[in-house]
C-alpha positions as a Markdown table, in Angstrom:
| # | Residue | x | y | z |
|---|---|---|---|---|
| 1 | Unk | 7.0 | -28.0 | -17.8 |
| 2 | Unk | 9.0 | -25.0 | -16.5 |
| 3 | Unk | 7.2 | -22.5 | -18.8 |
| 4 | Unk | 3.8 | -23.7 | -17.4 |
| 5 | Unk | 5.0 | -23.2 | -13.7 |
| 6 | Unk | 6.4 | -19.7 | -14.4 |
| 7 | Unk | 3.1 | -18.9 | -16.1 |
| 8 | Unk | 1.0 | -20.2 | -13.2 |
| 9 | Unk | 3.2 | -18.3 | -10.7 |
| 10 | Unk | 2.8 | -15.1 | -12.5 |
| 11 | Unk | -0.8 | -15.7 | -12.9 |
| 12 | Unk | -1.3 | -16.0 | -9.3 |
| 13 | Unk | 0.7 | -12.9 | -8.5 |
| 14 | Unk | -1.3 | -10.9 | -11.2 |
| 15 | Unk | -4.7 | -12.0 | -9.7 |
| 16 | Unk | -3.9 | -11.7 | -6.0 |
| 17 | Unk | -1.5 | -8.7 | -6.2 |
| 18 | Unk | 1.6 | -8.6 | -4.3 |
| 19 | Unk | 0.8 | -5.8 | -1.8 |
| 20 | Unk | 3.5 | -3.3 | -2.9 |
| 21 | Unk | 1.0 | -0.4 | -2.6 |
| 22 | Unk | 0.0 | -1.4 | 0.9 |
| 23 | Unk | 3.7 | -1.7 | 1.9 |
| 24 | Unk | 4.5 | 1.8 | 0.4 |
| 25 | Unk | 1.5 | 3.3 | 2.2 |
| 26 | Unk | 1.9 | 1.7 | 5.5 |
| 27 | Unk | 4.5 | 4.2 | 6.9 |
| 28 | Unk | 2.4 | 7.2 | 6.0 |
| 29 | Unk | -0.6 | 5.7 | 7.7 |
| 30 | Unk | 1.2 | 5.0 | 10.8 |
| 31 | Unk | 2.9 | 8.3 | 11.0 |
| 32 | Unk | -0.4 | 9.9 | 10.4 |
| 33 | Unk | -1.9 | 8.1 | 13.2 |
| 34 | Unk | 0.9 | 9.1 | 15.5 |
| 35 | Unk | 0.8 | 12.8 | 14.6 |
| 36 | Unk | -3.0 | 12.7 | 15.2 |
| 37 | Unk | -2.1 | 12.3 | 18.9 |
| 38 | Unk | 0.0 | 15.5 | 19.3 |
| 39 | Unk | -1.4 | 17.8 | 16.6 |
| 40 | Unk | -4.7 | 18.7 | 15.2 |
| 41 | Unk | -6.6 | 15.9 | 13.5 |
| 42 | Unk | -6.3 | 17.6 | 10.0 |
| 43 | Unk | -2.4 | 17.3 | 10.0 |
| 44 | Unk | -2.4 | 13.6 | 10.7 |
| 45 | Unk | -5.4 | 13.0 | 8.3 |
| 46 | Unk | -3.4 | 14.7 | 5.6 |
| 47 | Unk | -0.4 | 12.4 | 6.2 |
| 48 | Unk | -2.7 | 9.4 | 6.1 |
| 49 | Unk | -4.2 | 10.6 | 2.9 |
| 50 | Unk | -0.8 | 10.6 | 1.3 |
| 51 | Unk | -0.7 | 6.8 | 2.1 |
| 52 | Unk | -4.2 | 6.2 | 0.7 |
| 53 | Unk | -3.2 | 7.9 | -2.6 |
| 54 | Unk | 0.0 | 5.9 | -2.8 |
| 55 | Unk | -2.0 | 2.8 | -2.2 |
| 56 | Unk | -4.5 | 3.7 | -4.9 |
| 57 | Unk | -1.8 | 4.8 | -7.3 |
| 58 | Unk | 0.3 | 1.6 | -7.1 |
| 59 | Unk | -1.9 | -1.0 | -8.7 |
| 60 | Unk | -0.1 | -4.0 | -7.4 |
């Protein structure tokens, strides 16, 4: 019974994702939005782009 429970929990995490990529990308996206206020848009957009790349690179 314990093996079935562990398997089901892992299957749920596998199919739903646990959001690690989004958590890693969030500080870059927030910093990019803040930087956009005081600097040219290209600087903030570049910082936000790093967050997008991190989110895409981390598949879970």
